[in-house]
KOLDREN-594573 format. One record per residue (C-alpha): residue number from 1; residue in three letters; z negated, x, y. Coordinates in Angstrom, 2 decimals, padded with zeros to 5 digits. Layout:
% KOLDREN-594573
+-----+-----+---------+---------+---------+
:   i :  aa :       z :       x :       y :
+-----+-----+---------+---------+---------+
: NUM : ALA :       Z :       X :       Y :
...
+-----+-----+---------+---------+---------+
This chain:
% KOLDREN-594573
+-----+-----+---------+---------+---------+
:   i :  aa :       z :       x :       y :
+-----+-----+---------+---------+---------+
:   1 : UNK : -077.81 : -090.78 : -048.14 :
:   2 : UNK : -076.13 : -088.99 : -051.31 :
:   3 : UNK : -072.79 : -087.43 : -050.57 :
:   4 : UNK : -070.67 : -085.98 : -053.41 :
:   5 : UNK : -067.48 : -084.17 : -052.27 :
:   6 : UNK : -065.06 : -083.23 : -054.91 :
:   7 : UNK : -064.28 : -079.49 : -055.05 :
:   8 : UNK : -060.77 : -078.14 : -055.66 :
:   9 : UNK : -061.92 : -077.24 : -059.02 :
:  10 : UNK : -061.60 : -080.21 : -060.97 :
:  11 : UNK : -064.88 : -081.84 : -062.25 :
:  12 : UNK : -066.99 : -079.83 : -059.56 :
:  13 : UNK : -068.83 : -081.40 : -056.57 :
:  14 : UNK : -070.53 : -080.22 : -053.59 :
:  15 : UNK : -073.70 : -082.70 : -053.27 :
:  16 : UNK : -075.57 : -083.08 : -050.06 :
:  17 : UNK : -078.86 : -084.15 : -051.16 :
:  18 : UNK : -080.77 : -086.88 : -049.40 :
:  19 : UNK : -083.48 : -085.77 : -046.79 :
:  20 : UNK : -086.45 : -087.49 : -045.90 :
:  21 : UNK : -087.81 : -086.11 : -042.57 :
:  22 : UNK : -091.37 : -087.53 : -041.00 :
:  23 : UNK : -094.67 : -085.98 : -039.29 :
:  24 : UNK : -095.54 : -084.18 : -042.48 :
:  25 : UNK : -092.23 : -082.34 : -043.11 :
:  26 : UNK : -089.22 : -083.02 : -045.33 :
:  27 : UNK : -088.70 : -084.50 : -048.74 :
:  28 : UNK : -085.42 : -083.55 : -050.52 :
:  29 : UNK : -084.55 : -085.68 : -053.90 :
:  30 : UNK : -082.43 : -083.23 : -055.98 :
:  31 : UNK : -081.72 : -085.59 : -058.78 :
:  32 : UNK : -081.51 : -089.14 : -059.82 :
:  33 : UNK : -079.87 : -090.09 : -062.97 :
:  34 : UNK : -078.47 : -093.75 : -061.95 :
:  35 : UNK : -076.72 : -092.16 : -058.79 :
:  36 : UNK : -074.95 : -089.50 : -061.20 :
:  37 : UNK : -074.06 : -092.25 : -063.65 :
:  38 : UNK : -072.53 : -094.42 : -060.90 :
:  39 : UNK : -070.22 : -091.39 : -059.68 :
:  40 : UNK : -069.24 : -091.06 : -063.82 :
:  41 : UNK : -071.01 : -087.63 : -063.96 :
:  42 : UNK : -072.48 : -087.07 : -067.31 :
:  43 : UNK : -075.56 : -085.06 : -066.78 :
:  44 : UNK : -078.85 : -085.52 : -068.64 :
:  45 : UNK : -081.36 : -082.72 : -067.61 :
:  46 : UNK : -083.05 : -080.53 : -070.75 :
:  47 : UNK : -084.24 : -077.80 : -068.53 :
:  48 : UNK : -085.19 : -076.46 : -065.16 :
:  49 : UNK : -085.79 : -072.91 : -063.61 :
:  50 : UNK : -085.53 : -071.12 : -060.31 :
:  51 : UNK : -085.02 : -067.42 : -059.39 :
:  52 : UNK : -086.17 : -065.82 : -056.24 :
:  53 : UNK : -083.86 : -062.96 : -055.07 :
:  54 : UNK : -083.68 : -060.37 : -052.23 :
:  55 : UNK : -080.95 : -060.13 : -049.81 :
:  56 : UNK : -077.54 : -058.84 : -051.48 :
:  57 : UNK : -078.75 : -059.58 : -054.97 :
:  58 : UNK : -075.80 : -060.95 : -057.09 :
:  59 : UNK : -076.72 : -062.95 : -060.49 :
:  60 : UNK : -073.86 : -063.93 : -062.56 :
:  61 : UNK : -071.17 : -064.89 : -063.57 :
:  62 : UNK : -073.03 : -066.98 : -066.20 :
:  63 : UNK : -072.76 : -069.68 : -068.66 :
:  64 : UNK : -073.75 : -070.40 : -072.49 :
:  65 : UNK : -070.60 : -071.04 : -075.24 :
:  66 : UNK : -070.46 : -074.27 : -077.27 :
:  67 : UNK : -072.11 : -075.84 : -078.77 :
:  68 : UNK : -074.80 : -074.70 : -076.38 :
:  69 : UNK : -072.75 : -075.26 : -073.36 :
:  70 : UNK : -073.76 : -077.00 : -070.47 :
:  71 : UNK : -073.41 : -078.40 : -066.88 :
:  72 : UNK : -075.71 : -077.62 : -064.07 :
:  73 : UNK : -077.04 : -078.77 : -060.63 :
:  74 : UNK : -077.80 : -075.99 : -058.42 :
:  75 : UNK : -079.58 : -076.03 : -055.18 :
:  76 : UNK : -081.51 : -073.35 : -052.81 :
:  77 : UNK : -084.69 : -075.03 : -051.29 :
:  78 : UNK : -085.83 : -071.72 : -049.64 :
:  79 : UNK : -083.48 : -069.00 : -047.85 :
:  80 : UNK : -079.69 : -069.08 : -048.25 :
:  81 : UNK : -077.15 : -068.14 : -051.19 :
:  82 : UNK : -073.50 : -067.68 : -051.36 :
:  83 : UNK : -073.08 : -070.02 : -054.66 :
:  84 : UNK : -069.84 : -068.99 : -056.55 :
:  85 : UNK : -068.25 : -071.16 : -059.74 :
:  86 : UNK : -065.30 : -070.26 : -061.59 :
:  87 : UNK : -063.56 : -072.50 : -063.99 :
:  88 : UNK : -063.00 : -071.20 : -067.63 :
:  89 : UNK : -061.46 : -074.16 : -069.49 :
:  90 : UNK : -058.18 : -072.95 : -070.99 :
:  91 : UNK : -056.49 : -076.45 : -070.35 :
:  92 : UNK : -057.63 : -076.90 : -066.82 :
:  93 : UNK : -055.14 : -076.55 : -064.11 :
:  94 : UNK : -057.68 : -074.16 : -062.15 :
:  95 : UNK : -058.42 : -071.96 : -065.22 :
:  96 : UNK : -059.27 : -068.74 : -063.56 :
:  97 : UNK : -059.80 : -070.08 : -059.94 :
:  98 : UNK : -063.20 : -069.96 : -058.01 :
:  99 : UNK : -064.82 : -071.49 : -055.46 :
: 100 : UNK : -067.98 : -070.53 : -053.32 :
: 101 : UNK : -070.21 : -072.57 : -050.70 :
: 102 : UNK : -073.26 : -071.47 : -048.96 :
: 103 : UNK : -076.14 : -073.52 : -050.09 :
: 104 : UNK : -079.38 : -073.15 : -048.09 :
: 105 : UNK : -082.68 : -075.03 : -047.36 :
: 106 : UNK : -081.32 : -075.77 : -043.95 :
: 107 : UNK : -078.38 : -077.84 : -045.31 :
: 108 : UNK : -079.70 : -079.04 : -048.51 :
: 109 : UNK : -076.48 : -078.83 : -050.41 :
: 110 : UNK : -076.22 : -078.45 : -054.17 :
: 111 : UNK : -073.54 : -077.86 : -056.50 :
: 112 : UNK : -072.75 : -080.00 : -059.52 :
: 113 : UNK : -070.87 : -077.61 : -062.02 :
: 114 : UNK : -069.69 : -078.99 : -065.31 :
: 115 : UNK : -069.35 : -077.53 : -068.91 :
: 116 : UNK : -066.96 : -074.83 : -068.94 :
: 117 : UNK : -067.82 : -073.08 : -065.58 :
: 118 : UNK : -069.05 : -069.63 : -064.88 :
: 119 : UNK : -071.67 : -069.45 : -062.17 :
: 120 : UNK : -073.27 : -066.87 : -060.02 :
: 121 : UNK : -074.47 : -066.48 : -056.43 :
: 122 : UNK : -075.52 : -064.00 : -053.75 :
: 123 : UNK : -078.59 : -064.13 : -051.90 :
: 124 : UNK : -077.98 : -064.02 : -048.35 :
: 125 : UNK : -081.81 : -063.41 : -047.17 :
: 126 : UNK : -084.64 : -062.26 : -048.70 :
: 127 : UNK : -086.82 : -064.59 : -051.00 :
: 128 : UNK : -084.29 : -066.86 : -051.39 :
: 129 : UNK : -085.00 : -069.61 : -054.29 :
: 130 : UNK : -082.14 : -070.84 : -056.57 :
: 131 : UNK : -083.12 : -073.94 : -058.30 :
: 132 : UNK : -081.33 : -074.93 : -061.42 :
: 133 : UNK : -081.28 : -078.27 : -063.09 :
: 134 : UNK : -079.54 : -077.72 : -066.59 :
: 135 : UNK : -078.21 : -080.06 : -069.52 :
: 136 : UNK : -079.22 : -077.90 : -072.44 :
: 137 : UNK : -081.92 : -075.59 : -073.31 :
: 138 : UNK : -081.28 : -071.62 : -072.99 :
: 139 : UNK : -079.98 : -070.20 : -076.39 :
: 140 : UNK : -079.93 : -066.28 : -076.01 :
: 141 : UNK : -077.27 : -066.18 : -078.60 :
: 142 : UNK : -074.84 : -068.40 : -076.65 :
: 143 : UNK : -075.52 : -066.53 : -073.25 :
: 144 : UNK : -072.59 : -065.05 : -071.91 :
: 145 : UNK : -070.78 : -063.97 : -068.73 :
: 146 : UNK : -067.96 : -062.47 : -066.80 :
: 147 : UNK : -068.06 : -059.62 : -064.64 :
: 148 : UNK : -068.76 : -060.62 : -061.13 :
: 149 : UNK : -065.89 : -058.76 : -059.12 :
: 150 : UNK : -062.98 : -059.44 : -061.74 :
: 151 : UNK : -061.78 : -063.03 : -060.51 :
: 152 : UNK : -060.96 : -062.00 : -056.74 :
: 153 : UNK : -064.24 : -063.14 : -055.24 :
: 154 : UNK : -065.05 : -061.23 : -051.61 :
: 155 : UNK : -068.55 : -060.84 : -052.09 :
: 156 : UNK : -068.74 : -059.27 : -048.66 :
: 157 : UNK : -071.43 : -056.87 : -049.55 :
: 158 : UNK : -071.22 : -053.12 : -049.64 :
: 159 : UNK : -074.06 : -052.43 : -052.08 :
: 160 : UNK : -074.84 : -055.49 : -054.19 :
: 161 : UNK : -077.82 : -055.55 : -056.16 :
: 162 : UNK : -077.15 : -056.26 : -060.02 :
: 163 : UNK : -078.81 : -056.25 : -063.29 :
: 164 : UNK : -077.32 : -053.75 : -065.93 :
: 165 : UNK : -076.67 : -057.12 : -067.99 :
: 166 : UNK : -074.50 : -058.66 : -065.57 :
: 167 : UNK : -072.49 : -055.21 : -064.98 :
: 168 : UNK : -071.92 : -055.05 : -068.86 :
: 169 : UNK : -069.87 : -058.66 : -068.96 :
: 170 : UNK : -066.21 : -058.26 : -069.67 :
: 171 : UNK : -063.57 : -059.17 : -066.86 :
: 172 : UNK : -061.98 : -062.58 : -066.76 :
: 173 : UNK : -058.50 : -061.18 : -067.91 :
: 174 : UNK : -060.17 : -059.69 : -070.98 :
: 175 : UNK : -062.26 : -062.73 : -071.57 :
: 176 : UNK : -061.19 : -065.33 : -074.58 :
: 177 : UNK : -062.70 : -068.66 : -073.37 :
: 178 : UNK : -064.05 : -070.90 : -075.99 :
: 179 : UNK : -063.68 : -073.80 : -073.45 :
+-----+-----+---------+---------+---------+
């Protein structure tokens, strides 16, 4: 059974994905258009990809600027991650606020992340897979981000592993939102 829990950031949801268990193992459904449509969530998948991360890797905080902005469904089919979103929509009452949840193979939860949000995560164990369903195709000229430690998130790690690119992003305070 699909479960959609509204998050404190308007338009974002924590989704418990339906799980089917039998003698062979587990089958989990990650997306069904009619279910999203019935909840008035506009999402048409255009691209899908995944990352595999070591423990304490932080990836983020990423987004694409308009007109290439996108919404995402993100889940973790192997291992576990601390998934984080930040509202970057100028007119939103929760602009600049963040929310995090543990997504894992064990809890089969996913985030629905609307357009206008930054997204990132910390891998909580080695070989964690993060899977993305995205409503637009990647456009490198529209790819952007904010600095992972500039919005008050406690990542609970002494030595995070980050890419040079992710460390080069501007702070939330210096960021001028196009959303």
